[in-house]
C-alpha positions in Angstrom: 73.4 126.6 105.2 72.3 123.7 107.6 73.9 123.3 111.1 75.3 120.1 112.6 73.1 117.1 113.0 73.5 113.7 114.4 73.0 112.0 111.1 76.1 114.0 109.9 78.3 111.5 111.8 77.2 108.7 109.5 78.6 110.8 106.5 81.8 111.1 108.5 81.8 107.4 109.7 84.5 106.0 107.3 87.1 108.8 108.2 86.2 108.5 112.0 86.6 104.7 112.1 90.0 105.1 110.2 91.2 107.5 112.8 90.3 105.2 115.5 91.9 102.3 113.8 95.3 104.3 113.5 95.1 104.9 117.2 94.2 101.3 118.0 97.3 100.1 115.9 99.5 102.5 117.8 98.1 101.2 121.2 98.4 97.5 120.1 102.0 98.2 118.9 102.8 99.7 122.4 101.6 96.7 124.4 102.0 93.7 122.0 105.3 94.6 120.3 104.7 91.9 117.7 104.6 92.9 114.0 102.2 90.2 112.9 99.7 91.3 115.5 99.9 95.0 114.5 99.6 94.2 110.8 96.8 91.8 111.4 94.8 94.5 113.5 95.4 97.1 110.8 94.3 94.7 107.9 91.2 93.5 109.6 90.4 97.0 110.9 90.2 98.4 107.4 87.2 96.3 106.7 85.2 98.7 109.0 85.9 101.8 107.1 85.4 99.7 103.7 82.0 98.4 104.9 80.9 102.0 106.0 82.0 103.5 102.7 80.1 100.8 100.8 77.0 101.2 103.1 77.0 104.9 102.1 77.1 103.9 98.4 74.3 101.6 98.9 71.9 103.6 101.2 72.5 107.3 100.1 70.5 108.8 97.1 73.1 108.7 94.2 71.3 111.6 92.5 72.2 114.2 95.0 75.3 115.3 97.0 74.8 114.9 100.7 76.3 117.6 102.9 77.3 117.8 106.7 79.0 120.0 109.1 77.8 123.2 107.7 78.4 122.1 104.3 82.0 121.5 104.8 81.7 117.8 104.1 80.1 116.4 101.1 79.5 112.8 100.2 78.8 112.0 96.6 79.7 109.4 94.1 83.0 111.2 93.5 84.0 111.1 97.0 83.2 107.4 97.4 84.9 106.5 94.5 88.2 108.0 95.7 87.6 106.7 99.4 87.6 103.1 98.0 90.7 103.7 96.0 92.6 105.1 99.1 91.3 102.1 101.3 92.7 99.8 98.5 96.1 101.5 98.7 96.2 101.3 102.4 95.4 97.5 102.4 97.8 96.7 99.6 100.7 98.8 101.1 100.3 97.3 104.6 100.5 93.8 103.1 103.3 94.6 100.7 105.5 96.3 103.5 105.4 93.6 106.0 108.9 92.0 105.5 110.6 95.3 104.4 109.4 97.1 107.5 111.0 94.4 109.7 114.2 94.5 108.0 114.8 98.3 107.4 112.4 100.5 109.2 113.1 101.5 112.8 109.6 101.9 114.0 107.0 99.5 112.5 104.0 100.2 114.5 104.6 104.0 113.9 105.0 103.3 110.1 101.4 101.8 110.0 99.8 104.4 112.3 101.3 107.2 110.0 100.0 105.4 106.9 96.6 105.1 108.3 96.4 108.8 109.3 97.5 109.9 106.0 94.9 107.8 104.2 92.3 109.6 106.5 93.5 112.8 105.3 93.3 111.6 101.6 89.6 110.5 102.3 88.9 113.8 103.6 90.6 115.7 100.8 88.1 113.9 98.3 85.0 114.9 100.4 85.7 118.3 101.7 84.1 121.2 99.8 85.3 124.1 101.9 88.7 125.8 101.5 89.7 125.8 105.2 88.7 122.1 105.5 90.7 121.2 102.3 93.8 122.8 103.6 93.5 121.0 107.0 93.0 117.8 105.1 96.0 118.6 102.8 98.2 118.8 106.0 96.8 115.7 107.6 97.7 113.9 104.4 101.2 115.4 104.2 102.7 115.5 107.6 102.6 111.8 108.1 104.4 111.3 104.8 107.2 113.6 105.9 107.9 111.4 108.9 107.6 108.1 106.8 110.3 109.3 104.5 112.9 109.2 107.4 112.3 106.0 108.9 115.0 103.8 107.4 117.4 102.8 110.2 120.8 104.6 110.2 120.4 105.9 106.7 121.6 109.5 105.9 119.8 109.4 102.7 116.4 108.7 104.3 117.0 111.6 106.9 117.9 113.8 104.0 114.8 112.8 102.1 112.8 113.5 105.2 114.2 117.1 105.5 113.8 117.9 101.9 110.3 116.7 102.0 109.4 118.9 104.9 110.9 122.0 103.4 109.4 121.7 100.0 106.0 120.5 101.5 106.0 123.7 103.7 106.6 125.8 100.6 103.8 124.2 98.7 101.5 124.5 101.6 102.2 128.1 101.8 101.5 128.6 98.1 98.2 126.6 98.2 97.1 128.7 101.2 97.9 131.9 99.4 95.9 130.8 96.4 92.9 130.0 98.9 93.2 133.4 100.5 93.1 135.2 97.2 90.0 133.2 96.2 88.3 134.1 99.6 89.4 137.7 99.2 87.6 137.8 95.9 84.4 136.1 96.8 84.0 136.5 100.5 83.3 132.8 101.1 85.2 129.6 101.6 82.4 127.4 100.4 83.0 125.9 96.9 79.5 126.2 95.9 79.4 129.9 96.9 82.6 130.5 95.2 81.3 128.8 91.9 78.1 130.8 92.1 79.7 134.1 92.5 82.3 133.2 89.6 79.3 132.4 87.4 77.0 135.4 88.3 79.5 138.0 89.5 79.4 140.1 92.7 76.7 142.6 93.4 78.2 145.7 95.0 76.4 148.2 97.4 75.6 150.3 94.3 74.0 147.2 92.6 76.9 147.0 90.1 77.6 143.4 89.3 81.3 142.8 89.0 82.1 139.8 86.6 84.9 137.6 88.0 85.2 135.6 84.8 88.6 136.4 83.3 89.7 138.5 86.4 93.4 138.8 86.8 93.2 137.9 90.5 91.0 135.0 89.8 93.6 133.7 87.3 96.5 134.3 90.0 94.4 132.3 92.6 93.8 129.4 90.1 97.6 129.4 89.3 98.7 129.3 93.0 96.2 126.5 93.7 97.6 124.8 90.8 101.2 125.2 92.2 100.2 124.0 95.6 98.5 120.8 94.4 101.2 120.5 91.7 103.6 119.6 94.3 101.4 116.8 95.7 101.1 115.3 92.1 104.7 115.9 91.3 104.0 117.9 88.1 106.8 119.9 86.6 108.1 122.5 87.6 106.9 121.3 91.3 108.5 117.8 90.9 111.9 118.5 92.3 111.2 116.7 95.5 110.2 113.4 93.8 113.6 111.7 92.6 115.7 112.3 95.8 112.8 111.6 98.2 111.6 108.5 96.3 115.2 107.0 96.4 116.0 107.9 99.9 112.7 106.8 101.5 111.6 103.3 102.6 110.6 101.5 99.2 106.9 101.0 100.6 106.7 104.6 101.5 108.1 105.5 98.0 105.3 103.3 96.6 102.7 105.0 98.9 103.9 108.4 97.8 103.7 107.5 94.1 100.0 106.4 94.3 98.3 107.7 97.4 99.7 111.2 97.4 99.2 111.7 93.6 95.6 110.3 93.7 94.7 112.5 96.7 96.3 115.6 95.1 94.1 115.0 91.9 91.1 114.3 93.9 91.3 117.7 95.6 92.5 119.6 92.4 89.6 118.4 90.2 87.1 119.0 93.1 88.5 122.7 93.7 88.6 123.6 90.0 85.3 122.0 89.0 83.1 122.5 92.1 84.8 125.8 92.9 83.8 127.0 89.3 87.5 127.8 88.3 86.8 125.5 85.3 83.6 127.2 84.4 85.2 130.6 84.5 86.5 129.9 81.0 89.9 131.3 81.7 91.8 130.7 78.4 95.1 131.6 80.0 94.5 129.0 82.7 93.9 126.4 80.3 97.1 127.2 78.3 99.1 127.1 81.5 97.8 123.8 82.5 98.5 122.5 79.1 102.1 123.6 79.2 102.4 122.0 82.6 101.0 118.7 81.3 103.5 118.9 78.2 106.4 119.6 80.4 105.4 117.0 83.0 105.0 114.3 80.3 108.2 115.0 78.5 110.6 115.6 81.4 109.4 112.6 83.3 109.6 110.1 80.3 113.0 111.4 79.0 114.8 111.7 82.3 113.4 108.2 83.4 114.9 106.8 80.1 118.4 107.3 81.3 118.0 106.2 84.9 120.0 103.2 86.3 118.4 103.1 89.8 114.9 101.6 89.7 113.4 103.8 92.4 114.6 106.9 90.7 113.3 105.6 87.2 109.9 105.0 88.9 109.9 108.5 90.5 110.3 110.0 87.0 107.8 107.5 85.6 105.3 108.8 88.2 106.0 112.4 87.0 105.3 111.2 83.5 102.0 109.6 84.5 100.9 112.8 86.3 101.3 114.5 82.8 98.9 112.0 81.1 96.3 112.6 83.9 96.8 116.4 83.3 95.8 115.8 79.7 92.4 114.8 80.7 92.2 117.4 83.4 92.9 120.1 80.7 89.9 118.7 78.9 87.8 118.8 82.0 88.7 122.5 82.8 88.4 123.6 79.2 84.8 122.3 78.9 83.4 121.1 82.1 83.0 117.8 80.5 81.8 114.6 82.3 83.7 112.5 79.6 87.0 114.1 80.6 86.3 113.7 84.3 85.2 110.1 83.9 88.5 109.3 81.7 90.6 110.9 84.5 89.2 108.9 87.3 89.4 105.6 85.3 93.0 106.5 84.6 93.7 107.1 88.3 92.2 103.7 89.3 94.2 101.7 86.6 97.4 103.7 87.5 97.0 103.0 91.3 96.5 99.3 91.0 99.3 99.0 88.2 101.9 101.1 90.2 101.0 99.2 93.4 101.7 95.8 91.6 105.1 97.3 89.9 106.4 98.6 93.3 105.4 95.2 95.1 107.5 93.4 92.5 110.4 95.9 92.8 110.3 95.6 96.6 110.4 91.9 96.3 113.1 91.6 93.8 115.2 94.3 95.5 114.9 92.3 98.8 116.0 89.1 97.0 118.9 90.7 95.3 119.9 93.2 97.7 120.1 95.9 94.8 118.1 98.6 93.3 119.9 99.0 90.0 118.4 97.8 86.8 121.4 95.4 86.3 120.6 93.8 89.6 117.4 92.4 87.8 119.3 90.5 85.2 117.9 87.0 84.6 115.4 87.2 87.3 112.8 85.8 85.0 114.6 82.4 85.5 115.5 82.9 89.2 112.2 84.3 90.3 109.6 83.4 87.6 106.4 84.3 89.5 107.6 87.7 90.8 109.1 88.6 87.3 106.0 87.7 85.5 103.8 89.8 87.9 106.2 92.8 87.8 106.5 92.6 83.9 102.8 92.6 83.5 102.4 95.7 85.6 105.2 97.5 83.8 103.8 96.6 80.4 100.6 98.2 81.5 102.2 101.3 82.7 103.8 101.5 79.3 100.4 101.2 77.6 101.2 98.0 75.7 97.9 96.7 74.3 95.6 95.0 75.3 96.5 95.7 78.9 94.4 97.9 81.1 96.9 100.7 81.0 96.5 100.9 77.3 92.7 101.3 77.5 93.2 104.0 80.2 95.4 106.0 77.8 93.0 105.4 74.9 90.1 106.9 77.0 91.9 109.8 78.4 93.5 110.7 74.8 90.0 110.2 73.1 88.3 112.5 75.6 91.0 115.2 75.2 90.9 114.8 71.3 87.1 115.0 71.3 87.3 118.4 73.0 89.8 119.7 70.7 93.0 119.3 72.5 94.9 117.9 69.5 98.3 119.1 70.0 98.3 117.8 73.6 97.2 114.4 72.5 99.8 114.2 69.9 102.6 115.1 72.4 101.2 112.5 74.9 101.2 109.9 72.2 104.9 110.6 71.5 105.7 110.4 75.1 103.8 107.0 75.5 106.3 105.6 72.9 109.3 107.0 74.9 108.0 105.4 78.0 108.4 102.0 76.5 112.1 102.3 76.5 112.6 102.4 80.2 109.7 100.0 81.2 111.1 97.8 78.4 114.6 97.9 79.8 113.5 96.4 83.2 111.6 93.6 81.2 114.5 92.9 78.9 117.0 92.7 81.9 114.7 90.1 83.6 114.2 87.9 80.7 116.8 88.4 78.1 120.0 89.0 80.1 122.3 86.5 81.7 121.5 85.8 85.4 124.0 87.0 87.9 123.6 83.7 89.6 122.3 80.3 88.9 119.7 79.8 91.8 116.2 80.0 92.5 114.8 82.8 94.6 111.6 82.6 96.8 110.0 85.8 98.1 107.8 86.2 101.1 104.1 85.2 101.2 103.1 88.8 101.8 104.8 90.2 98.8 103.8 87.2 96.6 100.2 87.7 97.6 100.3 91.3 96.9 101.7 90.9 93.5 99.2 88.0 92.6 96.3 90.2 93.8 97.3 93.4 91.8 98.2 91.3 88.7 94.9 89.5 88.7 93.0 92.7 89.3 94.9 94.3 86.5 94.0 91.4 84.1 90.3 91.5 85.2 90.2 95.4 84.6 91.6 94.8 81.2 88.4 92.7 80.2 86.1 94.7 82.4 87.2 98.2 81.3 83.7 99.2 80.3 82.2 98.1 83.7 84.8 100.1 85.7 84.1 103.1 83.3 80.5 102.8 84.1 81.4 103.1 87.6 83.6 106.2 87.0 81.0 108.1 85.0 78.4 108.6 88.0 81.3 109.8 90.0 82.3 112.4 87.3 78.7 113.3 86.8 78.4 114.0 90.5 80.9 116.8 90.3 78.7 118.7 87.6 75.6 118.1 89.8 77.3 119.8 92.6 78.2 122.8 90.5 74.5 122.9 89.4 73.7 123.1 93.1 72.0 119.7 93.4 
C-alpha cells in the first residue's frame, strides 16, 4: 500500500478547488452582500474544478485506476464520469435558483455555500474506495442537505422538513455504518479491493483453513444493511418515507437538488461498494432477490402514488422514487452478473435522468413563481400564457415518461435491454408496465398546460436565469436524443473501469 505523495494532490484537485470555492462564496457573501456577485463567483468558480476534472480525464492513463492517500482515493473513468455530472448539477442549480432564493430563502450566501459543500461530498463518494472515507463523504454530502431543507423564510413546513430529514438521515447513517462494521469484522480491512479479494478467495486462518465468504450469512446481512443505508439516499422503497414531505416543505431548488444530486451520489457509492467491494461477485442469490423486490416495490409505489397527487412537488417526489426503481433494474443485472453492459446502461440512465429532471424542475420553479401555486390546476393553460417555459417543461416531462424518440425513451430501452439480456425477465415486464403508468401523471401536467382553459388571459414572462436554465437543459436533452450512442460510448469505459478495479488493475 503506497503512502502519501505530493502528486496525490493532483488527483484530489477538483475536490480541493470546490471546497475553496465554497469558502470563497461564503466570504464574498459576508462582505459584498449582493446576490449577483455571490452567484457570479460561484458560477465562474465552478470552471476551476471542471477544468481540473477534464485535465485528469485527458492526462491520466484511462486503462488503469489511479490511487492516492493510502489507496483511499481512486480516480478512474467511473469517478470522472460522476464528477462531471455533479458539476453540471451544481451549475444548473445555482443558475435556476437565482430568483427563488432572493424571494423565499432566508440566507442566500449560505444556500450556495451548502450546495457546493454537498457537491464536494458527492464527488468524493464517487472516488473513495475505503469504507471510512465513504462514510465521511456520505456525511459531507448529507449534512448540508439537512440545513438546505429548512431555509425557507418563516415556513413551518420547511422547518418540519429539515427536522424530519435530520432524524431519518441519522438513522440511515447508523444503518450504513453498521453494515460497514460487519464487512470490516468479516474481512479485517476497510479497503474495497482487499474486501473483494477476501470475498473471492476466502480467509486463511492460523490453521491454514480457508473459510469461504461467498454465501456467508453475515456477508448477506452486511450487504442488506449497506443497501438500506444507501437506499435512503436514493429514496428506494421502503426507505423512501422522507421524500414526499421533505420535497414539499423544502425550497424548490433544494428539492430539485435532492432529487438529482442525492440520488446520483447514492447510486455512485452503492455501485462502487457492491462491484468494487466484491459483494456483486459473491453471487449471493438471496441478495439479488432482495434488490429485485426493492426495485419492484420502488417502481410500483412511486408510480401509482404519483398518479393521484395534486401537488406538483409531491408528484415529482414520487416520480423520483419510481425513477430510482428503474435504475435498480439495471443495478440488479450488474450485481447478478458483474456485467459491464448493465453498469453502462445504469450510468447512461443516470445522466439522462439528471439532465431531464433538472429541466423539469426548472420549468416547475418558473411556472410556480409566475402563478404563485404548486397545484396541477395552477398550470392550466400555461401553454398559451408562457409558451417557451411550457414547451421546455413538456419536453422534459415527456422524456421522463419515456415517450419516443426522447432521450428518456432510449435510456429506458438500454437499461431494460441489459436486464432482459441477463435473464431478468419478470423485472423488465413489471418495469414496462410501470412506465406506462407513469405516462398518466406526466401527461396530466402537459394536458393541463395545453388543453385546459387558462385561469387568466395574460402573458407571463419568467426571469432570464430560469429561461436560460430551461433552454440549456432542453437543448441538451434534444442533443442527447440524437447522440445516445456517443454518450453510451462515454459511459462504457466508466463502467469497464469498475471491473478493472475488481481485477486489481
